[in-house]
C-alpha distance (Angstrom), angle and dihedral (degrees) to the residues before:
residue distance angle dihedral
I1 . . .
S2 3.80 . .
R3 3.80 93.6 .
T4 3.80 91.7 46.7
L5 3.80 93.3 51.0
K6 3.80 92.8 48.9
S7 3.80 92.3 46.1
V8 3.80 90.2 55.6
N9 3.81 92.3 47.9
P10 3.83 125.0 -8.6
K11 3.82 88.6 -147.1
N12 3.80 92.8 62.9
R13 3.79 114.4 113.1
L14 3.78 126.3 -152.2
M15 3.79 116.2 -149.6
G16 3.77 115.1 -163.7
L17 3.77 148.4 -170.1
S18 3.78 111.2 43.9
P19 3.80 103.7 169.0
S20 3.78 109.0 177.0
G21 3.76 121.1 -135.8
G22 3.77 129.1 32.6
D23 3.81 104.3 -20.0
G24 3.79 90.6 120.4
R25 3.80 94.4 35.2
D26 3.79 94.9 55.6
N27 3.78 121.6 93.4
P28 2.98 113.4 -101.4
R29 3.78 87.9 36.1
F30 3.82 127.2 -129.1
R31 3.79 97.0 12.5
Y32 3.82 92.2 153.6
S33 3.80 93.9 47.9
R34 3.79 92.2 45.8
G35 3.79 90.1 54.1
L36 3.82 91.9 53.6
L37 3.80 100.6 39.8
P38 3.82 97.8 79.7
R39 3.82 87.7 61.5
V40 3.80 99.7 43.8
A41 3.83 108.5 23.6
K42 3.82 93.7 97.7
F43 3.82 90.8 55.7
I44 3.82 100.0 49.3
D45 3.80 133.7 61.9
G46 3.77 99.6 -148.9
L47 3.79 150.8 -16.8
A48 3.81 123.9 -85.5
P49 3.80 109.0 175.0
D50 3.77 125.3 -171.3
Q51 3.79 94.1 -118.3
Y52 3.77 115.0 -155.6
T53 3.79 114.4 172.1
A54 3.78 122.0 -160.2
G55 3.79 116.4 -90.0
Q56 3.80 94.4 36.5
T57 3.83 101.0 147.3
Y58 3.81 123.6 82.6
G59 3.80 122.1 -158.3
D60 3.79 142.2 84.8
G61 3.79 110.6 -40.9
F62 3.80 96.3 18.4
D63 3.79 123.5 114.0
N64 3.81 113.2 -141.8
L65 3.78 120.7 -158.8
N66 3.77 120.9 -143.9
S67 3.79 118.4 -116.5
E68 3.80 95.5 -94.0
D69 3.81 97.8 47.7
A70 3.81 89.6 46.9
Q71 3.85 86.5 59.3
L72 3.79 95.1 -138.3
R73 3.81 93.3 151.3
E74 3.81 93.2 48.8
I75 3.81 90.8 48.0
M76 3.79 92.7 53.4
Q77 3.80 92.0 45.0
A78 3.81 87.3 55.4
S79 3.81 91.0 50.4
I80 3.81 90.8 52.3
A81 3.80 90.8 49.7
L82 3.81 88.9 51.4
A83 3.80 91.6 49.6
D84 3.81 90.7 50.0
E85 3.79 90.4 50.6
F86 3.80 90.9 57.3
K87 3.82 93.6 38.3
L88 3.80 95.0 -113.5
K89 3.79 114.1 157.3
R90 3.81 104.3 -150.4
V91 3.78 139.9 45.6
S92 3.79 126.9 -172.8
I93 3.79 139.3 150.0
D94 3.78 113.1 -104.0
E95 3.78 93.4 -167.8
K96 3.77 136.2 -6.0
G97 3.74 115.9 -159.7
P98 3.81 117.7 -144.4
S99 3.81 108.1 149.5
I100 3.78 135.8 -179.1
V101 3.80 134.7 -150.9
R102 3.81 102.0 -102.2
S103 3.79 94.9 -137.6
T104 3.82 89.4 61.2
P105 3.83 107.2 113.2
L106 3.79 115.8 -112.9
S107 3.82 88.2 -121.4
S108 3.82 93.8 52.1
P109 3.84 118.9 127.0
L110 3.81 85.5 -129.6
G111 3.79 88.1 65.4
R112 3.80 89.9 51.2
R113 3.80 90.3 50.1
M114 3.79 89.8 51.7
A115 3.81 90.3 49.8
N116 3.81 92.5 49.7
I117 3.79 94.0 49.5
V118 3.80 94.9 45.8
A119 3.83 89.7 50.7
R120 3.80 90.9 48.4
D121 3.80 90.6 48.7
F122 3.79 88.6 55.0
I123 3.81 90.5 52.5
L124 3.80 92.1 48.5
L125 3.80 91.7 50.7
K126 3.81 88.1 53.4
T127 3.83 87.9 61.3
V128 3.81 93.7 58.8
P129 3.83 110.9 94.1
G130 3.78 112.7 -136.7
F131 3.79 96.2 23.6
G132 3.80 116.8 132.0
H133 3.77 126.5 -173.3
W134 3.76 135.7 -8.6
L135 3.79 102.6 -147.8
Y136 3.79 99.0 -161.1
F137 3.75 122.7 133.8
R138 3.78 130.6 112.7
P139 3.83 118.1 174.4
F140 3.81 92.6 -171.6
N141 3.77 138.7 46.5
W142 3.78 119.7 -80.2
D143 3.80 92.4 -138.3
P144 3.83 120.2 -6.0
K145 3.81 89.6 -151.2
S146 3.81 97.0 52.2
V147 3.80 124.2 104.0
V148 3.80 92.3 -141.5
D149 3.80 121.4 43.4
F150 3.81 132.9 -161.6
G151 3.80 95.0 -158.1
M152 3.78 129.6 104.4
W153 3.80 91.9 -136.5
E154 3.80 136.6 61.7
K155 3.82 120.1 -159.2
A156 3.81 91.6 -20.2
C157 3.83 90.9 -50.4
P158 3.82 118.3 117.0
R159 3.77 117.6 -126.6
Q160 3.81 119.5 -136.4
V161 3.80 89.9 -94.4
V162 3.83 91.1 71.2
S163 3.81 92.9 61.6
A164 3.81 94.5 41.4
Y165 3.79 93.8 48.2
A166 3.80 94.8 46.1
A167 3.81 94.9 44.2
T168 3.80 93.0 48.1
A169 3.80 92.5 48.4
R170 3.80 91.4 48.7
R171 3.79 95.7 49.3
I172 3.79 95.9 43.8
A173 3.83 96.6 42.1
G174 3.78 111.9 124.0
A175 3.80 93.5 11.5
T176 3.80 122.5 133.5
F177 3.78 122.6 -142.5
V178 3.81 111.4 -117.0
K179 3.81 108.0 174.5
E180 3.79 147.7 -49.0
K181 3.80 116.2 -93.9
K182 3.81 118.9 -148.6
V183 3.81 105.1 -135.2
H184 3.80 107.7 145.4
G185 3.79 135.2 -21.0
A186 3.80 91.4 -108.2
I187 3.82 97.1 37.1
P188 3.81 115.1 75.6
C189 3.80 112.5 -159.1
W190 3.80 125.1 -170.0
I191 3.82 123.5 -175.0
F192 3.81 121.1 -145.8
G193 3.78 134.3 179.8
K194 3.81 124.5 -139.7
D195 3.81 135.0 161.8
G196 3.81 92.9 -7.6
M197 3.81 93.2 -51.6
F198 3.79 136.6 93.7
F199 3.78 129.1 -131.8
A200 3.79 134.8 179.4
A201 3.79 128.4 -138.0
L202 3.80 110.5 -155.1
W203 3.78 138.1 156.5
Y204 3.78 140.1 173.7
N205 3.81 117.2 -109.3
G206 3.81 99.9 175.8
E207 3.79 124.9 112.3
K208 3.82 97.3 -139.6
P209 3.82 124.2 71.6
L210 3.78 113.4 -92.1
R211 3.79 129.0 -167.6
F212 3.77 118.2 -152.9
V213 3.79 138.0 162.6
L214 3.80 126.7 -146.7
A215 3.78 118.0 -156.8
G216 3.79 130.7 -161.4
V217 3.82 95.8 8.7
R218 3.80 138.5 97.8
A219 3.78 114.3 -124.7
E220 3.81 124.9 -153.5
D221 3.77 135.2 170.5
V222 3.79 120.3 -122.0
E223 3.81 91.2 -84.4
G224 3.80 93.6 52.6
R225 3.82 98.2 -102.9
P226 3.84 116.5 141.3
V227 3.80 116.7 -100.1
A228 3.82 122.8 -154.2
L229 3.81 111.8 -108.9
D230 3.80 98.6 -148.9
A231 3.81 101.2 68.1
């Protein structure tokens, strides 16, 4: 396959090893991939794992982890370290697997939670130096007969995750990660630079109500609408 791709166009790149499941979640991470790499590393240009974090299903009775507790950033940092070890030049995510119970109404708060976490995952991936693409988009249902679905749509109607994902990608496009800012134990804060300016992406991950005040900044939601600074 590698020789055929390069013969068609020398610029073609072959990304390999996409074991589904918990290869990246396990500790130590990527044991399956590490076992295969000595045999295939010379034929591929990079790693593209199927990256499923824990707490990936949204619906009644399911417990969803926020982006930090799911350790997405640490998992991808480990994949980049593995790629460096075998002198591979690229790392991307072939597929990321958040799913939702299909009977969940489009207006359900569970759908909003899914949208928030997927958007936050995108932001976290933007903070990982050396990471390439997150190839995740499905405009149709995985299996119309299944109880749980991996798509972003239901019966041609977009779930909240479509808007959150698209808006986050649009606003963060072209930005460069600068640093992490320590604000509060339950409030991740990531600083980016874009077009000669700086902006911060932050959110509250705690379970209890928290009152905070931001001073000297302009706050917007992911779609660019103003957000009050005193709550």
